[in-house]
KEZA-655220 format. One record per residue (C-alpha): residue in one letter; x, y, z; residue number from 1. Coordinates in steps of 0.05 Angstrom, whole numbers, m for minus. Layout:
BEGIN
type:A, xx:X, yy:Y, zz:Z, seq:NUM
...
This chain:
BEGIN
type:M, xx:0, yy:0, zz:0, seq:1
type:T, xx:25, yy:70, zz:m18, seq:2
type:I, xx:4, yy:132, zz:21, seq:3
type:L, xx:13, yy:198, zz:m15, seq:4
type:F, xx:29, yy:256, zz:31, seq:5
type:A, xx:18, yy:319, zz:m11, seq:6
type:S, xx:37, yy:381, zz:27, seq:7
type:D, xx:44, yy:455, zz:16, seq:8
type:L, xx:109, yy:484, zz:42, seq:9
type:D, xx:105, yy:556, zz:65, seq:10
type:Q, xx:65, yy:566, zz:129, seq:11
type:T, xx:48, yy:492, zz:128, seq:12
type:L, xx:114, yy:455, zz:137, seq:13
type:I, xx:165, yy:512, zz:134, seq:14
type:Y, xx:162, yy:581, zz:166, seq:15
type:S, xx:199, yy:647, zz:166, seq:16
type:R, xx:214, yy:681, zz:232, seq:17
type:R, xx:155, yy:727, zz:218, seq:18
type:T, xx:105, yy:671, zz:209, seq:19
type:M, xx:129, yy:617, zz:257, seq:20
type:G, xx:91, yy:646, zz:317, seq:21
type:S, xx:109, yy:640, zz:390, seq:22
type:G, xx:125, yy:582, zz:435, seq:23
type:V, xx:187, yy:557, zz:398, seq:24
type:S, xx:258, yy:564, zz:423, seq:25
type:E, xx:319, yy:578, zz:381, seq:26
type:E, xx:347, yy:510, zz:399, seq:27
type:E, xx:287, yy:476, zz:367, seq:28
type:L, xx:296, yy:509, zz:299, seq:29
type:R, xx:327, yy:475, zz:239, seq:30
type:E, xx:343, yy:512, zz:174, seq:31
type:A, xx:298, yy:494, zz:116, seq:32
type:E, xx:319, yy:547, zz:66, seq:33
type:R, xx:377, yy:596, zz:56, seq:34
type:I, xx:375, yy:660, zz:15, seq:35
type:D, xx:437, yy:702, zz:1, seq:36
type:G, xx:476, yy:661, zz:50, seq:37
type:K, xx:427, yy:672, zz:107, seq:38
type:P, xx:375, yy:624, zz:137, seq:39
type:H, xx:307, yy:644, zz:113, seq:40
type:S, xx:256, yy:589, zz:129, seq:41
type:F, xx:255, yy:538, zz:185, seq:42
type:M, xx:225, yy:475, zz:213, seq:43
type:T, xx:230, yy:450, zz:284, seq:44
type:S, xx:278, yy:393, zz:297, seq:45
type:K, xx:218, yy:349, zz:313, seq:46
type:S, xx:184, yy:365, zz:246, seq:47
type:Q, xx:247, yy:355, zz:205, seq:48
type:S, xx:263, yy:289, zz:238, seq:49
type:A, xx:192, yy:264, zz:227, seq:50
type:L, xx:193, yy:284, zz:154, seq:51
type:W, xx:260, yy:252, zz:141, seq:52
type:N, xx:239, yy:188, zz:175, seq:53
type:L, xx:170, yy:176, zz:146, seq:54
type:D, xx:154, yy:103, zz:134, seq:55
type:S, xx:174, yy:75, zz:67, seq:56
type:S, xx:100, yy:66, zz:50, seq:57
type:V, xx:93, yy:142, zz:49, seq:58
type:C, xx:110, yy:182, zz:m13, seq:59
type:F, xx:123, yy:255, zz:5, seq:60
type:L, xx:101, yy:303, zz:m49, seq:61
type:P, xx:119, yy:377, zz:m39, seq:62
type:V, xx:65, yy:421, zz:m69, seq:63
type:T, xx:79, yy:495, zz:m74, seq:64
type:T, xx:62, yy:559, zz:m109, seq:65
type:R, xx:137, yy:574, zz:m112, seq:66
type:T, xx:172, yy:572, zz:m179, seq:67
type:Q, xx:221, yy:515, zz:m192, seq:68
type:A, xx:280, yy:560, zz:m174, seq:69
type:Q, xx:247, yy:582, zz:m109, seq:70
type:Y, xx:230, yy:510, zz:m91, seq:71
type:E, xx:301, yy:487, zz:m103, seq:72
type:R, xx:325, yy:533, zz:m47, seq:73
type:V, xx:286, yy:491, zz:4, seq:74
type:T, xx:335, yy:436, zz:22, seq:75
type:G, xx:315, yy:423, zz:94, seq:76
type:I, xx:255, yy:380, zz:75, seq:77
type:Y, xx:300, yy:322, zz:56, seq:78
type:E, xx:362, yy:289, zz:83, seq:79
type:G, xx:426, yy:286, zz:43, seq:80
type:N, xx:424, yy:300, zz:m32, seq:81
type:E, xx:363, yy:259, zz:m53, seq:82
type:R, xx:303, yy:304, zz:m65, seq:83
type:P, xx:232, yy:275, zz:m67, seq:84
type:R, xx:220, yy:239, zz:m133, seq:85
type:F, xx:162, yy:284, zz:m151, seq:86
type:A, xx:147, yy:357, zz:m134, seq:87
type:I, xx:91, yy:403, zz:m156, seq:88
type:V, xx:113, yy:476, zz:m166, seq:89
type:A, xx:81, yy:539, zz:m196, seq:90
type:N, xx:15, yy:519, zz:m161, seq:91
type:G, xx:8, yy:457, zz:m206, seq:92
type:A, xx:30, yy:486, zz:m273, seq:93
type:V, xx:95, yy:446, zz:m268, seq:94
type:I, xx:107, yy:375, zz:m242, seq:95
type:L, xx:180, yy:357, zz:m229, seq:96
type:E, xx:202, yy:284, zz:m234, seq:97
type:N, xx:274, yy:274, zz:m210, seq:98
type:G, xx:284, yy:349, zz:m215, seq:99
type:E, xx:260, yy:356, zz:m287, seq:100
type:P, xx:193, yy:385, zz:m311, seq:101
type:I, xx:145, yy:335, zz:m342, seq:102
type:K, xx:137, yy:370, zz:m410, seq:103
type:E, xx:71, yy:340, zz:m432, seq:104
type:W, xx:38, yy:363, zz:m368, seq:105
type:S, xx:59, yy:436, zz:m373, seq:106
type:D, xx:45, yy:437, zz:m448, seq:107
type:D, xx:m27, yy:416, zz:m434, seq:108
type:I, xx:m35, yy:468, zz:m380, seq:109
type:R, xx:m8, yy:522, zz:m427, seq:110
type:K, xx:m58, yy:503, zz:m481, seq:111
type:R, xx:m116, yy:508, zz:m432, seq:112
type:C, xx:m93, yy:576, zz:m408, seq:113
type:V, xx:m86, yy:603, zz:m479, seq:114
type:S, xx:m154, yy:575, zz:m500, seq:115
type:R, xx:m188, yy:607, zz:m440, seq:116
type:K, xx:m148, yy:672, zz:m447, seq:117
type:T, xx:m123, yy:665, zz:m376, seq:118
type:I, xx:m52, yy:686, zz:m393, seq:119
type:I, xx:m11, yy:742, zz:m363, seq:120
type:Q, xx:m16, yy:786, zz:m425, seq:121
type:E, xx:m92, yy:787, zz:m418, seq:122
type:L, xx:m89, yy:798, zz:m342, seq:123
type:K, xx:m43, yy:858, zz:m340, seq:124
type:P, xx:m93, yy:909, zz:m367, seq:125
type:E, xx:m144, yy:886, zz:m314, seq:126
type:I, xx:m93, yy:893, zz:m258, seq:127
type:E, xx:m76, yy:963, zz:m282, seq:128
type:R, xx:m151, yy:979, zz:m284, seq:129
type:Y, xx:m166, yy:957, zz:m212, seq:130
type:F, xx:m99, yy:964, zz:m176, seq:131
type:T, xx:m68, yy:1033, zz:m180, seq:132
type:E, xx:m65, yy:1047, zz:m106, seq:133
type:D, xx:m2, yy:1064, zz:m68, seq:134
type:W, xx:m9, yy:1001, zz:m25, seq:135
type:V, xx:16, yy:960, zz:m85, seq:136
type:V, xx:91, yy:954, zz:m73, seq:137
type:S, xx:106, yy:914, zz:m136, seq:138
type:V, xx:75, yy:866, zz:m187, seq:139
type:R, xx:114, yy:804, zz:m205, seq:140
type:E, xx:107, yy:746, zz:m254, seq:141
type:A, xx:120, yy:673, zz:m238, seq:142
type:D, xx:153, yy:640, zz:m298, seq:143
type:D, xx:98, yy:667, zz:m344, seq:144
type:W, xx:45, yy:625, zz:m308, seq:145
type:F, xx:13, yy:673, zz:m259, seq:146
type:V, xx:21, yy:741, zz:m225, seq:147
type:Y, xx:29, yy:761, zz:m152, seq:148
type:M, xx:31, yy:829, zz:m119, seq:149
type:I, xx:73, yy:850, zz:m60, seq:150
type:L, xx:28, yy:893, zz:m16, seq:151
type:D, xx:33, yy:942, zz:41, seq:152
type:R, xx:m14, yy:902, zz:85, seq:153
type:E, xx:m25, yy:958, zz:134, seq:154
type:R, xx:m55, yy:1001, zz:79, seq:155
type:F, xx:m88, yy:945, zz:38, seq:156
type:P, xx:m165, yy:949, zz:43, seq:157
type:E, xx:m181, yy:877, zz:61, seq:158
type:E, xx:m255, yy:894, zz:61, seq:159
type:N, xx:m250, yy:898, zz:m15, seq:160
type:M, xx:m224, yy:827, zz:m24, seq:161
type:E, xx:m293, yy:798, zz:m38, seq:162
type:F, xx:m303, yy:848, zz:m94, seq:163
type:Y, xx:m234, yy:834, zz:m124, seq:164
type:Q, xx:m245, yy:759, zz:m120, seq:165
type:R, xx:m314, yy:764, zz:m154, seq:166
type:T, xx:m289, yy:811, zz:m208, seq:167
type:F, xx:m229, yy:769, zz:m228, seq:168
type:R, xx:m266, yy:703, zz:m222, seq:169
type:E, xx:m311, yy:727, zz:m279, seq:170
type:I, xx:m251, yy:728, zz:m325, seq:171
type:G, xx:m222, yy:661, zz:m302, seq:172
type:W, xx:m174, yy:681, zz:m246, seq:173
type:S, xx:m175, yy:663, zz:m172, seq:174
type:L, xx:m145, yy:708, zz:m119, seq:175
type:S, xx:m110, yy:688, zz:m55, seq:176
type:L, xx:m82, yy:734, zz:m2, seq:177
type:Q, xx:m22, yy:704, zz:34, seq:178
type:G, xx:15, yy:750, zz:80, seq:179
type:R, xx:42, yy:807, zz:38, seq:180
type:K, xx:28, yy:771, zz:m27, seq:181
type:L, xx:m36, yy:773, zz:m68, seq:182
type:Y, xx:m37, yy:718, zz:m120, seq:183
type:F, xx:m75, yy:719, zz:m187, seq:184
type:M, xx:m81, yy:646, zz:m210, seq:185
type:P, xx:m112, yy:620, zz:m276, seq:186
type:E, xx:m169, yy:572, zz:m264, seq:187
type:S, xx:m133, yy:519, zz:m305, seq:188
type:I, xx:m75, yy:516, zz:m256, seq:189
type:T, xx:m92, yy:477, zz:m193, seq:190
type:K, xx:m52, yy:437, zz:m142, seq:191
type:A, xx:m107, yy:384, zz:m141, seq:192
type:A, xx:m102, yy:366, zz:m214, seq:193
type:A, xx:m26, yy:359, zz:m210, seq:194
type:M, xx:m33, yy:318, zz:m147, seq:195
type:E, xx:m81, yy:270, zz:m182, seq:196
type:Y, xx:m30, yy:260, zz:m237, seq:197
type:V, xx:23, yy:239, zz:m187, seq:198
type:K, xx:m26, yy:196, zz:m149, seq:199
type:K, xx:m39, yy:156, zz:m211, seq:200
type:R, xx:35, yy:151, zz:m229, seq:201
type:I, xx:53, yy:120, zz:m162, seq:202
type:D, xx:m13, yy:82, zz:m155, seq:203
type:A, xx:m27, yy:112, zz:m86, seq:204
type:T, xx:m85, yy:82, zz:m48, seq:205
type:Y, xx:m93, yy:136, zz:6, seq:206
type:V, xx:m78, yy:211, zz:3, seq:207
type:V, xx:m64, yy:258, zz:60, seq:208
type:A, xx:m59, yy:331, zz:40, seq:209
type:A, xx:m39, yy:392, zz:80, seq:210
type:G, xx:m42, yy:466, zz:64, seq:211
type:D, xx:m60, yy:534, zz:94, seq:212
type:S, xx:m85, yy:578, zz:37, seq:213
type:L, xx:m146, yy:583, zz:m8, seq:214
type:L, xx:m101, yy:557, zz:m65, seq:215
type:D, xx:m93, yy:493, zz:m23, seq:216
type:M, xx:m167, yy:480, zz:m12, seq:217
type:C, xx:m176, yy:441, zz:m76, seq:218
type:L, xx:m117, yy:397, zz:m55, seq:219
type:L, xx:m148, yy:384, zz:13, seq:220
type:E, xx:m217, yy:371, zz:m16, seq:221
type:N, xx:m190, yy:318, zz:m64, seq:222
type:A, xx:m152, yy:280, zz:m10, seq:223
type:D, xx:m177, yy:225, zz:35, seq:224
type:L, xx:m155, yy:268, zz:94, seq:225
type:G, xx:m141, yy:342, zz:92, seq:226
type:L, xx:m100, yy:377, zz:146, seq:227
type:L, xx:m110, yy:453, zz:152, seq:228
type:P, xx:m65, yy:494, zz:198, seq:229
type:A, xx:m106, yy:534, zz:248, seq:230
type:H, xx:m72, yy:599, zz:226, seq:231
type:G, xx:m87, yy:588, zz:153, seq:232
type:E, xx:m123, yy:635, zz:106, seq:233
type:A, xx:m169, yy:578, zz:86, seq:234
type:V, xx:m196, yy:570, zz:158, seq:235
type:Q, xx:m238, yy:631, zz:142, seq:236
type:S, xx:m275, yy:594, zz:86, seq:237
type:D, xx:m350, yy:590, zz:94, seq:238
type:S, xx:m348, yy:514, zz:96, seq:239
type:F, xx:m305, yy:454, zz:78, seq:240
type:S, xx:m315, yy:379, zz:77, seq:241
type:E, xx:m318, yy:335, zz:139, seq:242
type:H, xx:m253, yy:299, zz:121, seq:243
type:I, xx:m214, yy:364, zz:130, seq:244
type:E, xx:m186, yy:373, zz:200, seq:245
type:V, xx:m160, yy:438, zz:230, seq:246
type:T, xx:m99, yy:433, zz:273, seq:247
type:E, xx:m102, yy:452, zz:346, seq:248
type:K, xx:m36, yy:489, zz:342, seq:249
type:K, xx:m15, yy:549, zz:301, seq:250
type:G, xx:50, yy:571, zz:268, seq:251
type:I, xx:110, yy:525, zz:264, seq:252
type:K, xx:80, yy:479, zz:317, seq:253
type:A, xx:22, yy:464, zz:268, seq:254
type:G, xx:75, yy:434, zz:223, seq:255
type:E, xx:94, yy:386, zz:278, seq:256
type:E, xx:22, yy:367, zz:289, seq:257
type:I, xx:12, yy:353, zz:215, seq:258
type:L, xx:72, yy:307, zz:211, seq:259
type:E, xx:51, yy:271, zz:275, seq:260
type:K, xx:m16, yy:257, zz:242, seq:261
type:V, xx:18, yy:230, zz:179, seq:262
type:M, xx:62, yy:184, zz:220, seq:263
type:S, xx:2, yy:159, zz:259, seq:264
type:I, xx:m36, yy:143, zz:195, seq:265
type:S, xx:24, yy:105, zz:166, seq:266
type:R, xx:25, yy:62, zz:229, seq:267
type:E, xx:m49, yy:48, zz:222, seq:268
type:F, xx:m39, yy:20, zz:152, seq:269
type:E, xx:20, yy:m25, zz:170, seq:270
């Protein structure tokens, strides 16, 4: 039996100092990512050990909105030099197998985006139409797949999010606010669809998925068990399925709780 553990990374398994919350000592921290020679993201020693020592029946699948280059900075999620066989990056637009993109998958996603006109060239005029405020720090592109904004959160009018989500949904884009980043994601790019591809490739019989944002909800909904950190954006959703559990803990300790649950499930299926 193969258990697929498909998990988001940022604010689910790994955390910056800003997002990790309280109740964790410096001695507990283990580096997960380094940028410009400095530690940037962390796990606890307990989380890292649990992830490195998952039962052989568990296939760990990192699932992230990061680009491939951003994902490759995260080395603390595996021991030694052997990365997970599969990884989902760019929110599902790209699936890596042994570090290389699966071309036919991304080609199909690109065709869908072009046919539905959910490409960056079509999005830019709409962003300029609705977002000219001084709380927009910058607008960035992610490998020509989607767009995200860096915001001044103190000035950003969160009461307008429902209007923005409704407006952009009408032209095929979903919006997700994560910290200082506001993501604009084509409807054809989902973590769930990419996860299903990997599930079939490894013939997994049970799926545990974890994630904190609205972009992760499709992943959790399509799993046998979904694990949602209590601090997550998606906790504010109006409703979600009964098989989705919210952690008791928040911040970096929620990552520990998620991995404890995965370990427990693997023991149940022995």
